[in-house]
VEXDO-862725 format. One line per field, with one value per residue (C-alpha): residue number from 1; residue in three letters; x, y, z. Coordinates in steps of 0.25 Angstrom, whole numbers, always signed. Example, Ala and Ser with C-alpha at 12.3 -4.5 7.8 and 13.67 -1.06 7.14 Angstrom:
% VEXDO-862725
n c(1|2)
res c(ALA|SER)
xx c(+49|+55)
yy c(-18|-4)
zz c(+31|+29)
This chain:
% VEXDO-862725
n c(1|2|3|4|5|6|7|8|9|10|11|12|13|14|15|16|17|18|19|20|21|22|23|24|25|26|27|28|29|30|31|32|33|34|35|36|37|38|39|40|41|42|43|44|45|46|47|48|49|50|51|52|53|54|55|56|57|58|59|60|61|62|63|64|65|66|67|68|69|70|71|72|73|74|75|76|77|78|79|80|81|82|83|84|85|86|87|88|89|90|91|92|93|94|95|96|97|98|99|100|101|102|103|104|105|106|107|108|109|110|111|112|113|114|115|116|117|118|119|120|121|122|123|124|125|126|127|128|129|130|131|132|133|134|135|136|137|138|139|140|141|142|143|144|145|146|147|148|149|150|151|152|153|154|155|156|157|158|159|160|161|162|163|164|165|166|167|168|169|170|171|172|173|174|175|176|177|178|179|180|181|182|183|184|185|186|187|188|189|190|191|192|193|194|195|196|197|198|199|200|201|202|203|204|205|206|207|208|209|210|211|212|213|214|215|216|217|218|219|220|221|222|223|224|225|226|227|228|229|230|231|232|233|234|235|236|237|238|239|240|241|242|243|244|245|246|247|248|249|250|251|252|253|254|255|256|257|258|259|260|261|262|263|264|265|266|267|268|269|270|271|272|273|274|275|276|277|278|279|280|281|282|283|284|285|286|287|288|289|290|291|292|293|294|295|296|297|298|299|300|301|302|303|304|305|306|307|308|309|310|311|312|313|314|315|316|317|318|319|320|321|322|323|324|325|326|327|328|329|330|331|332|333|334|335|336|337|338|339|340|341|342|343|344|345|346|347|348|349|350|351|352|353|354|355|356|357|358|359|360|361|362|363|364|365|366|367|368|369|370|371|372|373|374|375|376|377|378|379|380|381|382|383|384|385|386|387|388|389|390|391|392|393|394|395|396|397|398|399|400|401|402|403|404|405|406|407|408|409|410|411|412|413|414|415|416|417|418|419|420|421|422|423|424|425|426|427|428|429|430|431|432|433|434|435|436|437|438|439|440|441|442|443|444)
res c(MET|ALA|MET|PHE|GLU|ASN|LEU|SER|ASP|LYS|LEU|GLU|ARG|SER|PHE|LYS|ILE|LEU|LYS|GLY|GLU|GLY|ARG|ILE|THR|GLU|ILE|ASN|ILE|ALA|GLU|THR|LEU|LYS|ASP|ILE|ARG|LYS|ALA|LEU|LEU|GLU|ALA|ASP|VAL|ASN|TYR|LYS|VAL|ALA|LYS|ASN|PHE|THR|ASP|THR|VAL|LYS|GLU|LYS|ALA|LEU|GLY|LEU|ASN|VAL|LEU|THR|ALA|VAL|LYS|PRO|GLY|GLN|LEU|MET|VAL|LYS|ILE|VAL|HIS|ASP|GLU|LEU|THR|ALA|LEU|MET|GLY|GLY|LYS|THR|ALA|GLU|LEU|ASP|LEU|LYS|SER|ASN|PRO|SER|ILE|ILE|LEU|MET|ALA|GLY|LEU|GLN|GLY|SER|GLY|LYS|THR|THR|PHE|SER|GLY|LYS|LEU|ALA|LYS|MET|LEU|LYS|ALA|LYS|LYS|SER|LYS|SER|PRO|LEU|LEU|VAL|ALA|CYS|ASP|VAL|TYR|ARG|PRO|ALA|ALA|VAL|GLU|GLN|LEU|THR|ILE|LEU|GLY|ASN|GLU|SER|ASP|VAL|LYS|VAL|TYR|ALA|GLU|PRO|GLU|SER|LYS|ASP|PRO|VAL|GLN|ILE|ALA|LEU|ASN|ALA|ILE|LYS|HIS|ALA|LYS|GLN|PHE|GLY|HIS|ASP|LEU|VAL|ILE|ILE|ASP|THR|ALA|GLY|ARG|LEU|ALA|VAL|ASP|GLU|GLN|MET|MET|ASN|GLU|ILE|SER|GLU|ILE|LYS|LYS|ALA|VAL|GLN|PRO|ASP|GLU|ILE|LEU|PHE|VAL|VAL|ASP|ALA|MET|THR|GLY|GLN|ASP|ALA|VAL|ASN|THR|ALA|LYS|GLU|PHE|ASN|ASP|ARG|LEU|ASP|PHE|GLN|GLY|ILE|ILE|LEU|THR|LYS|LEU|ASP|GLY|ASP|THR|ARG|GLY|GLY|ALA|ALA|LEU|SER|ILE|ARG|THR|VAL|VAL|ASN|LYS|PRO|VAL|LYS|PHE|VAL|GLY|THR|GLY|GLU|LYS|LEU|GLU|ALA|ILE|GLU|LEU|PHE|HIS|PRO|ASP|ARG|MET|ALA|ASP|ARG|ILE|LEU|GLY|MET|GLY|ASP|ILE|VAL|SER|PHE|VAL|GLU|LYS|ALA|GLN|GLU|GLN|TYR|ASP|GLU|GLU|ALA|ALA|ARG|LYS|LEU|GLN|LYS|LYS|LEU|ILE|LYS|ASN|GLN|PHE|ASP|PHE|ASN|ASP|PHE|MET|GLN|GLN|MET|GLN|GLN|ILE|LYS|LYS|MET|GLY|ASN|MET|LYS|ASP|LEU|ILE|SER|MET|ILE|PRO|GLY|ALA|GLY|LYS|ILE|PHE|LYS|ASN|ILE|ASP|PRO|ASP|ASP|ASN|ALA|LEU|LYS|ARG|VAL|GLU|ALA|ILE|ILE|ASN|SER|MET|THR|PRO|LEU|GLU|ARG|SER|SER|PRO|ALA|ILE|ILE|ASP|SER|ARG|ARG|ARG|ALA|ARG|ILE|ALA|ARG|GLY|SER|GLY|THR|SER|ILE|GLN|GLN|ILE|ASN|GLY|PHE|MET|LYS|ASN|PHE|GLU|GLU|ALA|ARG|LYS|MET|MET|LYS|SER|VAL|ALA|ALA|GLY|GLY|GLN|GLY|ILE|GLY|LYS|GLY|TYR|LYS|LYS|LYS|HIS|LYS)
xx c(+0|+7|+2|+11|+23|+32|+28|+30|+44|+47|+42|+50|+62|+59|+58|+72|+78|+75|+80|+91|+87|+86|+74|+66|+71|+66|+79|+79|+65|+66|+71|+60|+49|+54|+55|+41|+35|+42|+37|+22|+23|+29|+17|+8|+4|-2|+10|+2|-2|+13|+18|+8|+11|+26|+24|+15|+24|+36|+28|+24|+38|+45|+34|+37|+52|+52|+49|+63|+58|+53|+63|+61|+59|+48|+42|+41|+34|+24|+21|+21|+11|+2|+2|-1|-13|-18|-15|-24|-36|-31|-43|-51|-63|-75|-87|-100|-111|-122|-134|-142|-139|-126|-122|-107|-105|-92|-85|-72|-66|-67|-56|-55|-60|-74|-82|-73|-72|-87|-87|-76|-83|-96|-89|-81|-93|-102|-91|-86|-98|-109|-115|-125|-119|-125|-116|-122|-117|-118|-107|-116|-105|-95|-101|-94|-96|-110|-104|-91|-99|-108|-96|-90|-104|-104|-90|-93|-107|-113|-126|-124|-135|-134|-143|-135|-145|-146|-137|-141|-131|-139|-152|-144|-138|-152|-158|-147|-150|-164|-160|-151|-162|-171|-162|-155|-141|-135|-124|-124|-111|-113|-102|-102|-96|-82|-75|-60|-60|-68|-79|-91|-101|-96|-95|-110|-115|-108|-113|-127|-126|-121|-132|-143|-138|-131|-120|-115|-101|-95|-82|-72|-64|-50|-39|-27|-17|-21|-13|-16|-26|-34|-33|-38|-50|-54|-54|-63|-73|-73|-76|-88|-93|-87|-85|-83|-71|-60|-57|-43|-43|-30|-22|-15|-9|+6|+4|+9|-3|-3|-18|-20|-12|-17|-31|-36|-29|-33|-48|-50|-58|-54|-49|-59|-56|-44|-44|-32|-34|-44|-51|-64|-58|-47|-53|-48|-54|-43|-35|-26|-17|-16|-12|-2|+4|+5|+11|+22|+25|+18|+8|-7|-9|-23|-28|-20|-27|-40|-38|-33|-46|-55|-48|-45|-52|-51|-41|-32|-32|-28|-17|-11|-13|-5|+6|+8|+9|+19|+28|+25|+22|+29|+30|+17|+9|+15|+11|-3|-5|+0|-9|-21|-18|-27|-38|-34|-32|-21|-7|+1|-9|-9|+6|+6|-2|+8|+19|+32|+26|+29|+44|+42|+37|+48|+52|+41|+28|+18|+11|+7|+21|+27|+18|+21|+36|+34|+26|+37|+47|+38|+34|+48|+50|+48|+36|+46|+53|+39|+35|+50|+56|+68|+74|+75|+91|+99|+98|+83|+82|+90|+80|+68|+74|+76|+62|+55|+63|+69|+83|+89|+90|+75|+73|+82|+74|+61|+65|+71|+58|+50|+58|+57|+42|+41|+49|+40|+27|+33|+36|+23|+16|+24|+21|+6|+5|-3|-12|-7|-14|-23|-30|-33|-38|-47|-52|-54)
yy c(+0|+13|+20|+12|+10|+20|+15|+1|+4|+11|+1|-10|-2|+0|-15|-17|-10|-22|-32|-41|-37|-49|-43|-31|-21|-6|-1|-9|-6|+9|+12|+3|+10|+24|+20|+14|+27|+36|+27|+28|+44|+45|+37|+48|+40|+48|+50|+45|+33|+30|+32|+23|+13|+12|+12|+0|-7|-5|-10|-23|-25|-24|-33|-44|-44|-57|-64|-67|-76|-65|-55|-41|-35|-45|-43|-28|-30|-39|-28|-17|-25|-28|-13|-8|-17|-12|+2|+1|-6|-20|-27|-25|-16|-21|-13|-15|-16|-23|-14|-15|-5|-3|+11|+16|+31|+36|+49|+56|+69|+72|+65|+54|+44|+42|+41|+32|+23|+22|+16|+7|+2|+0|-8|-17|-19|-23|-33|-39|-38|-39|-26|-18|-4|+10|+22|+35|+49|+58|+68|+79|+90|+84|+84|+72|+63|+57|+55|+48|+39|+35|+32|+23|+16|+13|+8|-1|-5|+1|+10|+25|+33|+48|+61|+71|+82|+80|+88|+80|+69|+64|+62|+56|+45|+42|+41|+32|+22|+21|+19|+8|+1|+2|-4|-15|-8|-14|-4|+11|+19|+34|+43|+56|+70|+73|+87|+91|+92|+89|+99|+100|+100|+87|+80|+84|+79|+65|+65|+67|+56|+47|+50|+48|+35|+28|+21|+8|+13|+27|+26|+37|+38|+44|+46|+39|+48|+60|+54|+60|+69|+57|+52|+66|+67|+53|+57|+69|+60|+50|+60|+64|+51|+40|+32|+17|+16|+22|+21|+24|+28|+30|+20|+17|+31|+34|+41|+37|+29|+35|+37|+22|+19|+31|+32|+20|+24|+39|+37|+23|+18|+7|+9|+0|+1|+7|+12|+8|+14|+21|+8|+4|-9|-2|-4|-13|-17|-11|-23|-17|-30|-30|-16|-18|-29|-20|-9|-18|-24|-37|-36|-40|-53|-55|-43|-46|-60|-54|-44|-56|-64|-53|-54|-69|-82|-89|-99|-89|-81|-94|-97|-83|-85|-98|-92|-80|-89|-98|-87|-92|-78|-77|-67|-73|-71|-57|-53|-59|-50|-38|-40|-41|-27|-19|-28|-29|-14|-5|-10|-4|-9|-23|-24|-20|-32|-42|-44|-39|-35|-21|-25|-30|-16|-10|+4|+3|+10|-2|+5|-1|+2|-6|-17|-17|-18|-29|-36|-35|-41|-53|-55|-56|-68|-82|-90|-98|-85|-79|-91|-94|-80|-87|-92|-78|-76|-65|-70|-71|-57|-51|-57|-52|-38|-38|-44|-33|-21|-20|-20|-32|-23|-21|-36|-39|-29|-34|-49|-44|-37|-49|-59|-49|-49|-64|-65|-56|-63|-76|-70|-63|-76|-84|-73|-75|-60|-63|-72|-85|-80|-69|-74|-88|-82|-73|-84|-96)
zz c(+0|-5|+7|+17|+8|+15|+29|+25|+21|+33|+43|+35|+38|+52|+55|+48|+60|+69|+59|+65|+80|+89|+97|+99|+109|+113|+107|+93|+90|+93|+79|+72|+80|+77|+62|+63|+70|+59|+48|+53|+55|+41|+36|+43|+54|+66|+76|+88|+81|+76|+90|+97|+86|+88|+103|+102|+92|+102|+114|+107|+101|+114|+120|+110|+110|+116|+103|+99|+88|+80|+74|+79|+65|+62|+76|+74|+60|+67|+78|+69|+60|+71|+76|+62|+61|+75|+71|+59|+66|+69|+61|+48|+51|+42|+39|+47|+37|+44|+41|+28|+21|+28|+27|+26|+27|+20|+26|+23|+17|+3|-6|+4|-6|+1|-12|-19|-7|-5|-19|-16|-3|-10|-21|-11|-1|-13|-19|-5|+4|-6|-2|-11|-8|-11|-12|-8|-12|-1|-5|-9|-11|-20|-34|-39|-27|-32|-46|-40|-31|-43|-51|-40|-39|-53|-53|-41|-45|-33|-32|-28|-22|-24|-24|-32|-29|-14|-4|+8|+11|+23|+15|+3|+13|+19|+5|+0|+12|+8|-6|-2|+6|-5|-16|-7|-4|+8|+9|+8|+7|+9|+3|+10|+7|+11|+13|+11|+26|+38|+40|+49|+38|+32|+46|+49|+36|+37|+52|+47|+37|+47|+57|+46|+39|+52|+44|+47|+43|+42|+34|+35|+21|+22|+12|+18|+11|+20|+31|+45|+39|+37|+51|+56|+47|+51|+65|+62|+55|+65|+76|+69|+62|+71|+58|+57|+48|+39|+25|+20|+5|-4|+4|-9|-9|-7|+7|+21|+26|+40|+40|+38|+51|+60|+57|+64|+77|+77|+73|+79|+67|+58|+43|+36|+21|+13|-1|-9|-23|-32|-38|-32|-28|-20|-6|+5|+19|+29|+36|+46|+47|+32|+31|+41|+33|+21|+29|+34|+20|+23|+12|+13|+7|+12|+5|-7|-9|-6|-17|-26|-22|-28|-41|-42|-39|-26|-32|-37|-24|-17|-26|-23|-8|-8|-17|-7|+5|-2|-7|-21|-26|-40|-51|-58|-45|-44|-58|-56|-44|-50|-62|-53|-46|-55|-50|-36|-33|-31|-35|-23|-13|-19|-19|-4|-1|-6|+4|-2|-16|-13|-14|-28|-32|-23|-28|-39|-38|-41|-52|-66|-72|-61|-63|-78|-74|-65|-75|-86|-76|-73|-87|-91|-82|-87|-81|-72|-67|-64|-55|-50|-47|-40|-54|-59|-59|-65|-79|-79|-72|-84|-94|-86|-85|-101|-103|-93|-97|-83|-78|-70|-58|-59|-60|-48|-40|-44|-41|-27|-23|-28|-19|-7|-9|-10|+3|+10|+5|+11|+24|+25|+22|+32|+43|+40|+37|+24|+17|+24|+37|+34|+21|+27|+40|+32|+22|+32)
């Protein structure tokens, strides 16, 4: 995930300080903890949150230093992983949609991605929860809001309720609920107006809508790229609305990610969904443990296979699962996954799910041109070379370089990165971080 790339790199460097140490002591972890706190602050994490985080990690690390069988660096990674998971909420927070129709009220500032996410959420709940959603246009101020919601509804095959002539959002919302009951919609998603900044009129209006419709869920939509401003805005909205959950949009952006790590602690409300791109499919349920995996470079094989299952049949997904566990992931598998990217979502996001895949694209921005370059390299290999990377010696590398229009140095770098990625996949699978544990538990 692009947002956490810098943080991931800095945390990885922090853990290397403990490499070779026999045990954890207050002296030898001081520099690691200082580096971790600095990395969090540079990622725009709230200062108090960062300090409490490192204090907790220190306390747990010193309390566990009797575990001599575990290397200090590995132990520190485990503790930081567990604390990152706790920091982001600990467990996945599902939507509570027991009513018929269930009502979701969307809140947030203008430009946060509220309208787009309403469309994404409607499409996802229709496909995955067999809901019959109705999108409601209650933004009576922004001229293009109704049109935008209508386009999203058409793209996702979801009905939209709008009253373009009305300037009373409370009445529009009430009329929409009557319409939903009349035409058999079991879910109503109300898109409300946003402002460029929090103001009293806006807060009063959405409070009145809340009072009138009594929603099952109020979801606060916030642009993750606004950093600590996002956290402050969330607090102001929560003080007035007491919302049930947070949606972080633009988590695919090249920003520092502090909002994602701070917001749960400051507001004491869970992040329920994240937006990871512009496509209607670019929506994910927020899993704190899987996000911690990604931040620490462990990948997120469970999410990866879930995405794969949406595109493949069950048999293909099972084969992929076995290959990843047994460390038999070869260039053929790599190519197949890269070619599925456009169907599965944002490329950077997908790469962050595969343990070590970021290393394959090290120092390369994983865009379409990078994919073409990688495809050219793999297409220049023989079938045997693609299935058995270990046989590719210097003579074969020279031939592959000629065939792909790259240099031997580029081939050497690519091969080295691929091997590092394979090793990481093996260690993650052996440690039970990925599919071998989480996937089977989930699909018993």
